[in-house]
C-alpha positions as CSV (number, residue, x, y, z in Angstrom):
1,M,-41.5,6.2,39.4
2,N,-40.4,9.8,39.5
3,I,-36.7,10.5,38.6
4,P,-35.2,13.5,40.4
5,R,-34.6,16.4,38.1
6,R,-31.1,16.8,39.5
7,L,-30.2,13.2,38.4
8,I,-31.7,13.8,34.9
9,F,-29.7,17.0,34.6
10,S,-26.5,15.3,35.7
11,V,-26.9,12.4,33.2
12,V,-27.7,14.8,30.4
13,S,-24.7,17.0,31.3
14,I,-22.4,14.0,31.3
15,V,-23.7,12.8,27.9
16,L,-23.2,16.3,26.5
17,V,-19.7,16.6,27.8
18,V,-18.7,13.2,26.5
19,G,-20.3,14.0,23.2
20,L,-18.4,17.3,23.0
21,V,-15.1,15.6,23.9
22,L,-15.7,13.0,21.2
23,L,-16.5,15.7,18.6
24,V,-13.3,17.6,19.5
25,D,-11.3,14.3,19.3
26,L,-12.8,13.4,15.9
27,G,-12.2,17.0,14.7
28,L,-8.5,16.8,15.6
29,A,-8.1,13.4,14.1
30,I,-9.7,14.5,10.8
31,R,-7.6,17.7,10.7
32,A,-4.4,15.8,11.2
33,E,-5.3,13.3,8.5
34,R,-6.4,16.0,6.1
35,K,-3.2,18.0,6.7
36,T,-1.0,14.9,6.0
37,A,-3.0,14.0,2.9
38,Q,-2.7,17.5,1.5
39,E,1.1,17.5,2.1
40,V,1.5,14.1,0.5
41,R,-0.6,15.2,-2.5
42,S,1.5,18.3,-3.0
43,I,4.8,16.5,-2.7
44,A,3.8,13.7,-5.1
45,G,1.8,16.0,-7.5
46,L,-1.3,13.7,-7.2
47,A,-4.6,14.7,-8.7
48,T,-6.5,13.9,-5.5
49,D,-5.6,13.5,-1.8
50,P,-4.4,10.0,-0.9
51,R,-6.4,8.1,1.8
52,V,-4.5,8.9,5.0
53,S,-5.3,7.2,8.3
54,I,-3.8,7.9,11.7
55,G,-4.4,5.1,14.1
56,G,-5.7,5.3,17.7
57,F,-9.1,6.0,19.1
58,P,-9.8,8.1,21.0
59,Y,-7.2,10.2,19.1
60,L,-6.3,12.3,22.2
61,L,-5.7,9.2,24.2
62,S,-2.4,9.0,22.4
63,A,-1.3,12.0,24.4
64,L,-1.3,9.7,27.5
65,T,0.1,6.6,25.8
66,G,2.8,8.5,23.9
67,E,2.2,6.7,20.6
68,V,-0.2,6.2,17.8
69,S,-0.6,2.7,16.3
70,G,0.2,3.8,12.8
71,I,0.2,6.5,10.1
72,S,-0.6,5.3,6.6
73,A,-1.2,6.7,3.1
74,V,-2.8,4.8,0.3
75,A,-2.9,6.2,-3.3
76,F,-4.6,4.6,-6.3
77,D,-3.8,4.9,-10.0
78,V,-0.5,6.8,-9.4
79,D,1.3,7.5,-12.7
80,V,4.8,6.2,-12.2
81,P,7.3,6.8,-15.0
82,E,8.2,3.6,-16.9
83,F,5.4,1.6,-15.3
84,G,2.1,3.5,-15.8
85,M,-0.7,3.5,-13.2
86,L,0.2,1.7,-10.0
87,N,-1.4,1.5,-6.5
88,A,0.8,2.4,-3.6
89,S,0.5,2.0,0.1
90,T,3.0,3.4,2.7
91,S,2.8,3.1,6.5
92,Y,4.6,3.8,9.7
93,S,3.7,1.5,12.6
94,T,3.9,2.1,16.4
95,V,4.9,5.8,16.2
96,E,6.1,7.6,19.3
97,I,4.6,11.1,19.5
98,T,4.4,14.0,21.9
99,P,1.2,15.9,22.9
100,S,2.3,18.9,20.8
101,Q,2.7,16.7,17.7
102,L,-0.7,15.2,18.4
103,I,-2.4,18.6,18.5
104,S,-0.5,20.1,15.6
105,G,-0.8,17.0,13.4
106,D,2.8,17.4,12.4
107,F,4.6,14.0,13.1
108,S,7.9,14.9,11.4
109,S,10.9,13.4,13.2
110,A,8.7,11.1,15.4
111,V,10.2,7.6,15.7
112,A,8.4,4.7,14.2
113,E,9.0,1.0,14.9
114,L,8.4,-0.1,11.3
115,F,8.2,1.6,7.9
116,S,6.5,-0.4,5.1
117,R,5.9,0.4,1.4
118,T,3.9,-1.7,-1.0
119,L,3.4,-1.2,-4.8
120,S,1.0,-3.3,-6.9
121,L,1.0,-3.9,-10.6
122,D,-2.4,-5.0,-12.0
123,G,-3.0,-6.7,-15.4
124,V,-2.8,-3.4,-17.3
125,A,0.5,-2.3,-15.7
126,L,2.2,-5.6,-16.0
127,G,0.7,-6.1,-19.5
128,N,2.4,-2.9,-20.6
129,Q,5.7,-4.4,-19.6
130,L,5.0,-7.6,-21.5
131,N,3.3,-6.0,-24.4
132,I,0.1,-8.0,-23.6
133,T,-3.0,-5.7,-23.6
134,N,-5.5,-8.2,-22.1
135,L,-3.3,-9.7,-19.4
136,E,-5.1,-11.3,-16.4
137,I,-3.3,-12.1,-13.1
138,A,-4.5,-14.8,-10.7
139,N,-3.3,-17.0,-7.9
140,P,-2.8,-20.4,-9.5
141,Y,-3.7,-22.4,-6.3
142,D,-6.7,-20.6,-4.8
143,I,-5.0,-20.1,-1.5
144,S,-4.1,-17.2,0.7
145,P,-1.1,-15.2,-0.7
146,G,2.2,-15.7,0.9
147,G,4.8,-13.0,0.7
148,G,8.5,-13.7,0.4
149,V,11.4,-13.9,-2.0
150,A,9.4,-16.5,-4.1
151,S,5.8,-17.0,-5.1
152,E,3.8,-18.1,-8.2
153,V,1.2,-16.6,-10.4
154,Q,-1.1,-17.6,-13.2
155,L,-1.1,-15.3,-16.2
156,S,-3.5,-15.2,-19.1
157,G,-3.4,-13.0,-22.2
158,T,-2.7,-12.8,-25.9
159,P,1.0,-12.1,-26.6
160,V,2.2,-10.5,-29.8
161,G,2.1,-13.0,-32.6
162,F,-0.7,-15.0,-31.1
163,D,-4.4,-14.8,-32.2
164,K,-5.8,-16.4,-29.1
165,P,-5.1,-16.0,-25.4
166,V,-2.7,-18.4,-23.7
167,T,-2.3,-19.3,-20.0
168,V,0.8,-20.1,-18.1
169,V,2.0,-20.5,-14.5
170,A,5.1,-18.5,-13.7
171,A,7.4,-18.3,-10.7
172,L,8.0,-14.9,-9.0
173,R,11.5,-14.7,-7.7
174,L,13.6,-12.0,-6.0
175,N,17.4,-12.4,-6.2
176,G,19.0,-9.4,-4.5
177,P,17.6,-6.3,-6.2
178,W,16.3,-8.2,-9.2
179,F,12.9,-9.6,-9.8
180,H,12.4,-12.4,-12.2
181,L,9.1,-13.5,-13.8
182,I,9.9,-17.1,-14.9
183,P,7.2,-19.0,-16.9
184,R,7.3,-22.6,-15.9
185,Q,4.1,-24.4,-17.1
186,V,1.8,-23.9,-20.1
187,I,-1.9,-24.4,-19.2
188,S,-3.2,-23.6,-22.6
189,A,-1.6,-22.5,-25.9
190,P,-1.7,-23.4,-29.6
191,E,-0.2,-26.8,-30.2
192,G,3.4,-26.5,-31.1
193,R,3.8,-23.0,-29.7
194,E,4.4,-23.9,-26.1
195,K,7.9,-22.5,-26.0
196,D,6.8,-19.3,-27.6
197,A,4.1,-18.9,-25.1
198,L,6.5,-19.3,-22.2
199,A,9.0,-16.9,-23.7
200,A,6.2,-14.2,-24.1
201,F,5.8,-14.0,-20.3
202,Q,9.4,-13.8,-19.3
203,W,10.4,-10.5,-17.6
204,D,13.2,-9.2,-15.4
205,L,13.2,-6.0,-13.3
206,D,15.7,-4.2,-11.2
207,T,13.3,-3.4,-8.3
208,R,15.4,-0.3,-7.4
209,R,13.7,1.3,-10.3
210,L,10.4,1.2,-8.4
211,P,9.6,3.9,-5.9
212,L,9.9,1.5,-3.0
213,A,12.6,3.3,-0.9
214,Q,15.0,0.4,-1.7
215,Q,15.0,-3.0,-3.4
216,A,12.0,-5.2,-2.9
217,E,12.1,-7.7,-0.1
218,A,8.9,-9.6,-0.8
219,V,6.7,-10.4,-3.8
220,Y,3.2,-12.0,-3.8
221,V,-0.1,-12.2,-5.7
222,R,-3.4,-10.9,-4.4
223,G,-6.6,-9.7,-6.0
224,G,-5.4,-9.8,-9.6
225,S,-2.2,-7.8,-8.9
226,I,1.4,-8.5,-8.2
227,Y,2.7,-6.8,-5.0
228,F,6.2,-5.7,-4.2
229,E,7.0,-4.8,-0.6
230,T,9.9,-3.4,1.4
231,Q,10.3,-2.6,5.1
232,R,12.6,-0.8,7.5
233,R,12.7,-0.7,11.3
234,N,13.3,2.1,13.7
235,V,13.1,5.1,11.4
236,Q,12.0,8.7,11.7
237,V,8.7,9.8,10.3
238,Q,9.0,12.1,7.3
239,V,5.9,13.2,5.3
240,D,8.0,13.0,2.2
241,D,8.3,9.2,2.7
242,L,4.5,8.8,2.6
243,S,4.6,10.0,-1.0
244,P,3.8,7.1,-3.4
245,I,6.3,8.1,-6.1
246,K,9.2,9.8,-4.3
247,K,12.2,7.6,-3.8
248,V,13.6,7.8,-0.3
249,N,16.9,6.8,1.3
250,F,17.6,5.5,4.8
């Protein structure tokens, strides 16, 4: 069967045009993400660019819908005074934008439905607070993590004054701005030193000392780390707020 040359030319032309549009779309999205990442890196003084993602594909379709699904920045191993290396994630969800903001990649003053910030302390970071150098963090019940003002965690490590690791289950509690790590149950410890083991894992923290934008509203355990989270609704986008270590006010 002979296919008319005109049809072949039309199909090839359409494919080339679609491909070109997608390349332009991808280029604009990458440029916007790189621009935001470089600004956040400069503001926070990070060693490398954070991982920035701007939701919505095709990117230019947002010019018609008037919004992008989200703008997020994730930074690993951020050196936070008093706490050491933490991982931080900040995001805006359902962001109203204009076509000019979409093209420029500058989303400042756009309105977002939700602002979220999460910080995680792994075994090293929490161990620094407890003076336990080999601390391990786990979910004690092998279930999906639940976030809220209360949760539980299993902690294992060798506290000062012990020559072998001990394991306890502790409650994670938020009471206003304060976080309380409350050991409740000894899983393993030297005989006769159960009370000392529980006391070694006790810790209290004013969560306003964390770069969370405000006091923590939820705490949970996931993947060997303790996560603190806060949220705000109906806020204006500011690149400064995507910085993992800059405290922001609403």
